[in-house]
N, C-alpha and C positions, 0 to 999 in steps of 0.2 A: 857263972859263965854267960848265961842268957842275959843277965842285967848288963854285963860288960859289952855284949854285942849291941844291945839296944842303945847304950850310951854312945858307942862308936858310930852307929848308923845315924843317930840324932845329930852328932857333931858334923858328919859328912853332909847331911841334908842342910844344916844351918850354913855351912861353908858354901855350898852351891847356891843357896838362896841369897846369901850376902853378895856373891859375885855377879848376880844377874843385873842389878841396876848399873853396875860399872860397864858391863858389856853394852847395854842399850845406850848409855851416855856416849860411849866411843862411836857408836854407829851414828847417833844424832849429830855429834860434833863433826864427823866426816861429811855428813850430808850438808851441814852448814858451810863447811869449807868449800865444798864443791859448788854450792849455790853462789857463794861469794866470788869464787874464781870465774864462774860463768858470767856474772854481772860485770866483773872487771874486764874480761875479754870483750864482751859486747860494747862496753864503754870505750875501749880502745878503737874499735871499728867505727863507732859513732864519732869519736874525735877526729879520725882520719876523714870521715865524710864531712864533718863540720869545716875542717880546714880546706878541703877541696872545694866545697861550696863557697866558702869565703874568698878563696883565690879566684875562682871562676867569675864571681860577681864583680870582682875588681873594684870594690868600693872601700876597702880598708887596706892598710899597709900590711906587709908580710909579718911585721912584729905584732900587729893587732890580731891577725889571723892565728899566729902562734899562741898568743895569750888565750884566745877562744878555745884552741885545742887543749891547752894545759888545763883550763877551767873545766872542760868537759871530762877530761881524764880524772881530775881531782874529785869531781862529783861522783864518778863511778867508783873510785877508791873508797870514798866515804860511805857510799851505799854498801859496798862489800864489807867494810868494818862493822856497819850497823847490823848486817846479817850475822856475822861471825860472833860478835860480842854483844 
């Protein structure tokens, strides 16, 4: 009976230890997603500022300003992907 209890307790301990890296990976992945989301949100605001500065400078067409905004947003998206993956 004592041997059976020790086997059971060893199995429980092994199961708990095996699940620990999975929990830490989930936390790390969540932090990466949050960091990527923050970068993308910041890049959106940066894109708005880029377009507004372009329009106020009045040296490019609206289409060219729009392309600058798109490029700024795309750079932010790529940075977010680099963080996540």
